[in-house]
MARKOLZA-476685 format. One record per residue (C-alpha): x, y, z negated; residue in three letters. Coordinates in nm, 4 decimals. Layout:
<rs>
+----------+----------+----------+------+
:        X :        Y :        Z : resn :
+----------+----------+----------+------+
:        X :        Y :        Z :  Ala :
...
+----------+----------+----------+------+
</rs>
This chain:
<rs>
+----------+----------+----------+------+
:        X :        Y :        Z : resn :
+----------+----------+----------+------+
:  -0.8090 :   0.9835 :   0.4590 :  Unk :
:  -0.5759 :   1.1046 :   0.7245 :  Unk :
:  -0.5103 :   1.0306 :   1.0818 :  Unk :
:  -0.1484 :   0.9531 :   1.1280 :  Unk :
:  -0.1721 :   0.8882 :   1.5087 :  Unk :
:  -0.4215 :   0.7891 :   1.7833 :  Unk :
:  -0.3948 :   0.4385 :   1.6604 :  Unk :
:  -0.3476 :   0.4769 :   1.2890 :  Unk :
:  -0.5659 :   0.6012 :   0.9936 :  Unk :
:  -0.4481 :   0.6400 :   0.6484 :  Unk :
:  -0.7008 :   0.5387 :   0.3866 :  Unk :
:  -0.6820 :   0.5126 :   0.0072 :  Unk :
:  -0.5679 :   0.7772 :  -0.2502 :  Unk :
:  -0.1696 :   0.7487 :  -0.2256 :  Unk :
:  -0.1712 :   0.5345 :  -0.5389 :  Unk :
:  -0.2878 :   0.2661 :  -0.3258 :  Unk :
:  -0.2322 :   0.3127 :   0.0454 :  Unk :
:  -0.4327 :   0.1242 :   0.3206 :  Unk :
:  -0.3558 :   0.1568 :   0.6998 :  Unk :
:  -0.6317 :   0.0871 :   0.9541 :  Unk :
:  -0.4136 :   0.0001 :   1.2787 :  Unk :
:  -0.5974 :  -0.0403 :   1.6127 :  Unk :
:  -0.8684 :   0.0939 :   1.8412 :  Unk :
:  -1.1594 :  -0.1456 :   1.9207 :  Unk :
:  -0.9982 :  -0.4363 :   1.7286 :  Unk :
:  -0.7810 :  -0.3606 :   1.4194 :  Unk :
:  -0.5734 :  -0.4599 :   1.1196 :  Unk :
:  -0.5987 :  -0.3242 :   0.7617 :  Unk :
:  -0.2407 :  -0.3295 :   0.6371 :  Unk :
:  -0.1954 :  -0.3594 :   0.2680 :  Unk :
:  -0.4694 :  -0.5153 :   0.0289 :  Unk :
:  -0.3943 :  -0.3192 :  -0.2837 :  Unk :
:  -0.6376 :  -0.3790 :  -0.5778 :  Unk :
:  -1.0122 :  -0.3641 :  -0.6399 :  Unk :
:  -0.9886 :  -0.0080 :  -0.7805 :  Unk :
:  -0.8209 :   0.1004 :  -0.4609 :  Unk :
:  -1.0506 :  -0.0819 :  -0.2116 :  Unk :
:  -1.3514 :   0.0723 :  -0.3890 :  Unk :
:  -1.2226 :   0.4113 :  -0.2575 :  Unk :
:  -1.1370 :   0.2596 :   0.0785 :  Unk :
:  -1.5179 :   0.1247 :   0.0952 :  Unk :
:  -1.6451 :   0.4931 :   0.0518 :  Unk :
:  -1.4087 :   0.6120 :   0.3190 :  Unk :
:  -1.5049 :   0.3299 :   0.5465 :  Unk :
:  -1.8646 :   0.4172 :   0.5223 :  Unk :
:  -1.8102 :   0.7765 :   0.6232 :  Unk :
:  -1.6249 :   0.6775 :   0.9473 :  Unk :
:  -1.8422 :   0.7741 :   1.2478 :  Unk :
:  -1.6751 :   0.5106 :   1.4641 :  Unk :
:  -1.5678 :   0.1633 :   1.3132 :  Unk :
:  -1.3535 :  -0.0722 :   1.4922 :  Unk :
:  -1.3735 :  -0.4474 :   1.4390 :  Unk :
:  -1.1373 :  -0.5526 :   1.1587 :  Unk :
:  -0.9909 :  -0.8771 :   1.2849 :  Unk :
:  -0.7174 :  -0.9028 :   1.0165 :  Unk :
:  -0.6399 :  -0.8093 :   0.6498 :  Unk :
:  -0.2574 :  -0.7957 :   0.6048 :  Unk :
:  -0.1051 :  -0.8726 :   0.2710 :  Unk :
:   0.2437 :  -0.7586 :   0.2396 :  Unk :
:   0.3485 :  -0.9544 :  -0.0485 :  Unk :
:   0.1960 :  -1.1587 :  -0.3493 :  Unk :
:   0.2361 :  -0.8974 :  -0.6426 :  Unk :
:  -0.0917 :  -0.8267 :  -0.8114 :  Unk :
:  -0.1195 :  -0.4583 :  -0.6764 :  Unk :
:  -0.0915 :  -0.5906 :  -0.3340 :  Unk :
:  -0.3355 :  -0.8975 :  -0.3100 :  Unk :
:  -0.6070 :  -0.8538 :  -0.5626 :  Unk :
:  -0.7850 :  -0.6297 :  -0.3214 :  Unk :
:  -0.8289 :  -0.9295 :  -0.0757 :  Unk :
:  -1.1435 :  -1.0396 :  -0.2365 :  Unk :
:  -1.3196 :  -0.6991 :  -0.1888 :  Unk :
:  -1.1811 :  -0.6638 :   0.1537 :  Unk :
:  -1.3090 :  -1.0013 :   0.2559 :  Unk :
:  -1.6587 :  -0.9198 :   0.1233 :  Unk :
:  -1.6389 :  -0.5689 :   0.3220 :  Unk :
:  -1.5091 :  -0.7696 :   0.6383 :  Unk :
:  -1.6424 :  -1.1174 :   0.6260 :  Unk :
:  -1.5027 :  -1.2178 :   0.9618 :  Unk :
:  -1.1549 :  -1.0856 :   0.9153 :  Unk :
:  -0.8741 :  -1.3148 :   0.8513 :  Unk :
:  -0.6698 :  -1.2547 :   0.5474 :  Unk :
:  -0.3026 :  -1.2793 :   0.6819 :  Unk :
:   0.0361 :  -1.3191 :   0.4884 :  Unk :
:   0.3502 :  -1.5028 :   0.4417 :  Unk :
:   0.3545 :  -1.8872 :   0.3689 :  Unk :
:   0.4943 :  -1.8090 :   0.0440 :  Unk :
:   0.2252 :  -1.5822 :  -0.0470 :  Unk :
:  -0.0358 :  -1.8285 :   0.0719 :  Unk :
:   0.1286 :  -2.1081 :  -0.1756 :  Unk :
:   0.1267 :  -1.8674 :  -0.4711 :  Unk :
:  -0.2482 :  -1.7780 :  -0.4309 :  Unk :
:  -0.3337 :  -2.1477 :  -0.4468 :  Unk :
:  -0.2534 :  -2.1417 :  -0.8143 :  Unk :
:  -0.5733 :  -2.0987 :  -1.0497 :  Unk :
:  -0.3258 :  -1.9649 :  -1.3293 :  Unk :
:  -0.1731 :  -1.7093 :  -1.1113 :  Unk :
:  -0.5251 :  -1.6066 :  -0.9767 :  Unk :
:  -0.6272 :  -1.5692 :  -1.3512 :  Unk :
:  -0.3343 :  -1.3611 :  -1.4188 :  Unk :
:  -0.3935 :  -1.1356 :  -1.1184 :  Unk :
:  -0.7506 :  -1.0883 :  -1.2299 :  Unk :
:  -0.6275 :  -0.9777 :  -1.5771 :  Unk :
:  -0.4115 :  -0.7190 :  -1.4120 :  Unk :
:  -0.6998 :  -0.5859 :  -1.1753 :  Unk :
:  -0.9271 :  -0.5604 :  -1.4613 :  Unk :
:  -0.6720 :  -0.3460 :  -1.6581 :  Unk :
:  -0.6169 :  -0.1129 :  -1.3595 :  Unk :
:  -0.9794 :  -0.0804 :  -1.2922 :  Unk :
:  -1.0560 :   0.0187 :  -1.6598 :  Unk :
:  -0.7755 :   0.2737 :  -1.6442 :  Unk :
:  -0.9045 :   0.4263 :  -1.3175 :  Unk :
:  -1.2577 :   0.4613 :  -1.4772 :  Unk :
:  -1.1194 :   0.6073 :  -1.8077 :  Unk :
:  -0.9173 :   0.8621 :  -1.5976 :  Unk :
:  -1.1960 :   0.9833 :  -1.3696 :  Unk :
:  -1.0376 :   0.8091 :  -1.0680 :  Unk :
:  -1.3596 :   0.5754 :  -1.0099 :  Unk :
:  -1.7130 :   0.6835 :  -1.0584 :  Unk :
:  -1.8367 :   0.3506 :  -1.1572 :  Unk :
:  -1.7272 :   0.0053 :  -1.2202 :  Unk :
:  -1.6953 :  -0.2183 :  -0.9218 :  Unk :
:  -1.8088 :  -0.5806 :  -0.9098 :  Unk :
:  -1.5683 :  -0.8227 :  -1.0855 :  Unk :
:  -1.2955 :  -0.9518 :  -0.8736 :  Unk :
:  -1.3903 :  -1.2843 :  -0.7476 :  Unk :
:  -1.0720 :  -1.4961 :  -0.7657 :  Unk :
:  -1.2153 :  -1.7800 :  -0.5206 :  Unk :
:  -1.1730 :  -1.5154 :  -0.2433 :  Unk :
:  -0.8005 :  -1.4672 :  -0.3069 :  Unk :
:  -0.6289 :  -1.6412 :  -0.0306 :  Unk :
:  -0.4587 :  -1.6243 :   0.2958 :  Unk :
:  -0.6330 :  -1.7785 :   0.5913 :  Unk :
:  -0.3323 :  -1.7205 :   0.8418 :  Unk :
:   0.0413 :  -1.7323 :   0.7681 :  Unk :
:   0.3010 :  -1.5221 :   0.9558 :  Unk :
:   0.6802 :  -1.5030 :   0.9442 :  Unk :
:   0.9619 :  -1.3411 :   1.1179 :  Unk :
:   0.9001 :  -1.2941 :   1.4836 :  Unk :
:   0.5191 :  -1.3398 :   1.4715 :  Unk :
:   0.2757 :  -1.0825 :   1.6009 :  Unk :
:  -0.0910 :  -0.9884 :   1.5393 :  Unk :
:  -0.2585 :  -0.9108 :   1.8908 :  Unk :
:  -0.5212 :  -0.6196 :   1.8710 :  Unk :
:  -0.6162 :  -0.6016 :   2.2418 :  Unk :
:  -0.5466 :  -0.3253 :   2.4918 :  Unk :
:  -0.1803 :  -0.4202 :   2.4718 :  Unk :
:  -0.1508 :  -0.3302 :   2.1006 :  Unk :
:   0.0170 :  -0.5506 :   1.8443 :  Unk :
:   0.1689 :  -0.5685 :   1.5062 :  Unk :
:   0.5237 :  -0.7295 :   1.4929 :  Unk :
:   0.6186 :  -0.9144 :   1.1700 :  Unk :
:   0.9421 :  -0.9015 :   0.9895 :  Unk :
:   1.0457 :  -1.0733 :   0.6866 :  Unk :
:   1.2084 :  -0.8181 :   0.4236 :  Unk :
:   1.2854 :  -1.0311 :   0.1061 :  Unk :
:   1.4629 :  -0.8783 :  -0.1937 :  Unk :
:   1.1759 :  -0.7182 :  -0.3572 :  Unk :
:   1.0046 :  -1.0506 :  -0.3514 :  Unk :
:   1.0670 :  -1.3628 :  -0.1723 :  Unk :
:   0.7362 :  -1.3379 :   0.0043 :  Unk :
:   0.7677 :  -0.9747 :   0.1219 :  Unk :
:   0.6997 :  -0.8901 :   0.4987 :  Unk :
:   0.6950 :  -0.5637 :   0.6857 :  Unk :
:   0.4829 :  -0.4895 :   0.9856 :  Unk :
:   0.6015 :  -0.2790 :   1.3060 :  Unk :
:   0.3398 :  -0.1175 :   1.5393 :  Unk :
:   0.5866 :  -0.0352 :   1.8314 :  Unk :
:   0.3070 :   0.1389 :   2.0189 :  Unk :
:   0.3369 :   0.4378 :   1.7767 :  Unk :
:   0.6704 :   0.3757 :   1.6356 :  Unk :
:   0.5203 :   0.2891 :   1.2830 :  Unk :
:   0.6820 :   0.0621 :   1.0212 :  Unk :
:   0.4657 :  -0.0633 :   0.7358 :  Unk :
:   0.7194 :  -0.1908 :   0.4788 :  Unk :
:   0.5065 :  -0.1910 :   0.1469 :  Unk :
:   0.7550 :  -0.1843 :  -0.1292 :  Unk :
:   1.0563 :  -0.3295 :   0.0616 :  Unk :
:   1.2684 :  -0.0105 :   0.0120 :  Unk :
:   1.1614 :   0.1252 :  -0.3358 :  Unk :
:   0.8806 :   0.3391 :  -0.4789 :  Unk :
:   0.8997 :   0.7148 :  -0.4710 :  Unk :
:   0.6496 :   0.8702 :  -0.7210 :  Unk :
:   0.5057 :   1.2249 :  -0.7099 :  Unk :
:   0.7941 :   1.3914 :  -0.8854 :  Unk :
:   1.0320 :   1.2482 :  -0.6060 :  Unk :
:   1.1857 :   0.9946 :  -0.8298 :  Unk :
:   1.2834 :   0.6842 :  -0.6312 :  Unk :
:   1.2558 :   0.3597 :  -0.8183 :  Unk :
:   1.4687 :   0.0497 :  -0.7096 :  Unk :
:   1.2614 :  -0.2561 :  -0.6871 :  Unk :
:   1.4969 :  -0.5328 :  -0.6031 :  Unk :
:   1.3093 :  -0.7871 :  -0.8390 :  Unk :
:   1.3981 :  -1.0695 :  -0.6272 :  Unk :
:   1.7589 :  -1.0321 :  -0.5211 :  Unk :
:   1.9788 :  -0.7291 :  -0.4984 :  Unk :
:   2.1736 :  -0.8165 :  -0.1840 :  Unk :
:   1.8681 :  -0.9361 :   0.0070 :  Unk :
:   1.6944 :  -0.6101 :  -0.0932 :  Unk :
:   1.9844 :  -0.3999 :   0.0568 :  Unk :
:   2.0162 :  -0.6120 :   0.3849 :  Unk :
:   1.6325 :  -0.5853 :   0.4378 :  Unk :
:   1.6565 :  -0.2054 :   0.4054 :  Unk :
:   1.9551 :  -0.1946 :   0.6531 :  Unk :
:   1.7743 :  -0.4158 :   0.8897 :  Unk :
:   1.4604 :  -0.2211 :   0.9161 :  Unk :
:   1.6093 :   0.1244 :   0.9124 :  Unk :
:   1.7693 :   0.0535 :   1.2542 :  Unk :
:   1.4382 :   0.0053 :   1.4018 :  Unk :
:   1.2992 :   0.3271 :   1.5847 :  Unk :
:   1.0407 :   0.4580 :   1.3453 :  Unk :
:   0.8558 :   0.7912 :   1.3297 :  Unk :
:   0.5849 :   0.6918 :   1.0714 :  Unk :
:   0.6913 :   0.4945 :   0.7707 :  Unk :
:   0.3965 :   0.3577 :   0.5844 :  Unk :
:   0.4603 :   0.2712 :   0.2176 :  Unk :
:   0.2557 :   0.0931 :  -0.0119 :  Unk :
:   0.2269 :   0.3690 :  -0.2615 :  Unk :
:   0.3102 :   0.7367 :  -0.2322 :  Unk :
:   0.3670 :   0.9914 :   0.0458 :  Unk :
:   0.3735 :   0.8633 :   0.4078 :  Unk :
:   0.6874 :   0.9661 :   0.5725 :  Unk :
:   0.7228 :   1.1147 :   0.9417 :  Unk :
:   1.0049 :   1.2233 :   1.1480 :  Unk :
:   1.3350 :   1.2919 :   0.9735 :  Unk :
:   1.1809 :   1.1914 :   0.6397 :  Unk :
:   1.1882 :   0.8313 :   0.7551 :  Unk :
:   1.5748 :   0.7866 :   0.7517 :  Unk :
:   1.5751 :   0.9978 :   0.4255 :  Unk :
:   1.3528 :   0.7543 :   0.2492 :  Unk :
:   1.5648 :   0.4556 :   0.3622 :  Unk :
:   1.8982 :   0.6542 :   0.2460 :  Unk :
:   1.7317 :   0.7424 :  -0.0862 :  Unk :
:   1.6094 :   0.3674 :  -0.1168 :  Unk :
:   1.9583 :   0.2357 :  -0.0886 :  Unk :
:   2.1059 :   0.5007 :  -0.3030 :  Unk :
:   1.8665 :   0.4471 :  -0.5935 :  Unk :
:   1.9465 :   0.0651 :  -0.5681 :  Unk :
:   2.2948 :   0.1108 :  -0.5616 :  Unk :
:   2.3094 :   0.3477 :  -0.8684 :  Unk :
:   2.0706 :   0.1423 :  -1.0657 :  Unk :
:   2.2862 :  -0.1685 :  -0.9853 :  Unk :
:   2.5872 :   0.0319 :  -1.1242 :  Unk :
:   2.4117 :   0.1539 :  -1.4199 :  Unk :
:   2.2669 :  -0.1831 :  -1.5243 :  Unk :
:   2.6013 :  -0.3567 :  -1.4653 :  Unk :
:   2.7983 :  -0.1029 :  -1.6788 :  Unk :
:   2.5589 :  -0.1215 :  -1.9786 :  Unk :
:   2.5641 :  -0.4915 :  -1.9656 :  Unk :
:   2.9514 :  -0.5069 :  -1.9463 :  Unk :
:   2.9511 :  -0.2771 :  -2.2618 :  Unk :
:   2.7560 :  -0.5286 :  -2.4486 :  Unk :
:   2.4090 :  -0.3558 :  -2.4388 :  Unk :
:   2.1413 :  -0.6214 :  -2.4812 :  Unk :
:   1.9332 :  -0.6991 :  -2.1840 :  Unk :
:   1.6192 :  -0.6136 :  -2.3953 :  Unk :
:   1.7414 :  -0.2502 :  -2.4575 :  Unk :
:   1.8492 :  -0.2132 :  -2.0891 :  Unk :
:   1.4991 :  -0.3295 :  -1.9993 :  Unk :
:   1.3357 :  -0.0881 :  -2.2315 :  Unk :
:   1.5515 :   0.1992 :  -2.0863 :  Unk :
:   1.4489 :   0.1063 :  -1.7311 :  Unk :
:   1.0826 :   0.1011 :  -1.8361 :  Unk :
:   1.1111 :   0.4379 :  -1.9923 :  Unk :
:   1.2709 :   0.5801 :  -1.6638 :  Unk :
:   1.0726 :   0.4327 :  -1.3884 :  Unk :
:   0.7270 :   0.3312 :  -1.5005 :  Unk :
:   0.5707 :   0.6666 :  -1.4892 :  Unk :
:   0.2681 :   0.8309 :  -1.3076 :  Unk :
:   0.0351 :   0.5888 :  -1.1483 :  Unk :
:   0.2474 :   0.2967 :  -1.2803 :  Unk :
:   0.1396 :   0.3677 :  -1.6168 :  Unk :
:  -0.2040 :   0.2373 :  -1.5323 :  Unk :
:  -0.0396 :  -0.1204 :  -1.4833 :  Unk :
:  -0.0110 :  -0.3741 :  -1.7668 :  Unk :
:   0.2740 :  -0.2846 :  -1.9762 :  Unk :
:   0.3878 :  -0.6503 :  -2.0248 :  Unk :
:   0.3906 :  -0.7061 :  -1.6547 :  Unk :
:   0.6014 :  -0.3878 :  -1.5916 :  Unk :
:   0.8347 :  -0.4667 :  -1.8566 :  Unk :
:   0.8854 :  -0.8078 :  -1.6965 :  Unk :
:   0.9479 :  -0.6165 :  -1.3586 :  Unk :
:   1.2156 :  -0.4185 :  -1.5232 :  Unk :
:   1.3668 :  -0.7238 :  -1.6508 :  Unk :
:   1.3620 :  -0.8586 :  -1.3073 :  Unk :
:   1.6155 :  -0.5666 :  -1.2096 :  Unk :
:   1.8497 :  -0.6816 :  -1.5105 :  Unk :
:   1.8261 :  -1.0440 :  -1.3900 :  Unk :
:   1.9215 :  -0.9565 :  -1.0373 :  Unk :
:   2.2228 :  -0.7900 :  -1.1383 :  Unk :
:   2.3311 :  -1.0452 :  -1.3821 :  Unk :
:   2.2877 :  -1.3103 :  -1.0926 :  Unk :
:   2.5405 :  -1.1047 :  -0.8758 :  Unk :
:   2.7837 :  -1.0873 :  -1.1640 :  Unk :
:   2.7959 :  -1.4715 :  -1.2136 :  Unk :
+----------+----------+----------+------+
</rs>
């Protein structure tokens, strides 16, 4: 738990970051997974002054960013779960929600096994996985006292990705829209939907005045670190694209390239995630490059 500004408090454990933004009225930005929200709940209980949480903002529909909605709704029953229209539609599928629960259970078990959770939380209630309020590019969430969160659509990582800007504190919350940097400093490119959209989204948001960069996982960037993160995200994506393109053109199989990417990028906290899902994510990088070549 760390105060980033007068209006923003960082919660979670860096594997899953959550941001409490606002004063009397607030939004929790990022929903994470049950394992992460279990840690957030302990931190919330210790806060001497608690704002009214009006909104829970889901940044995109990937399992490690929506599974926590259920527990957050239990903690904050009057709050509205907010996300893109695409995320809302995805979370209407029972098949998808069952898959999300499976992934959530795997990560929770890994957290318990590795001592990151003291006890097993209640099972994820998939009936609570849903979006109450849809937002898109140009929309805002008002938090009273002239405070608001502005929404930007930032596709490329996923078609449902959004970012949120808190102009009062020059804080940008971009989730996974520009990549994932692990504890070693390795920047993983995550253009799972579309490479060109991903690059364009990074270039768009890097022009917005930002002093605090709130990512979904890992270290929060401040000051000069912000532009360094964006530049590293662009470079990692460009280098990965060139590497994948070269290997495919040499006739190396998609399966072999996917396996190499998995070994390179799925390290640290990502090793707690379901292996099949992460292999699937790495294949999406290969597929995105292929789509640009055809």
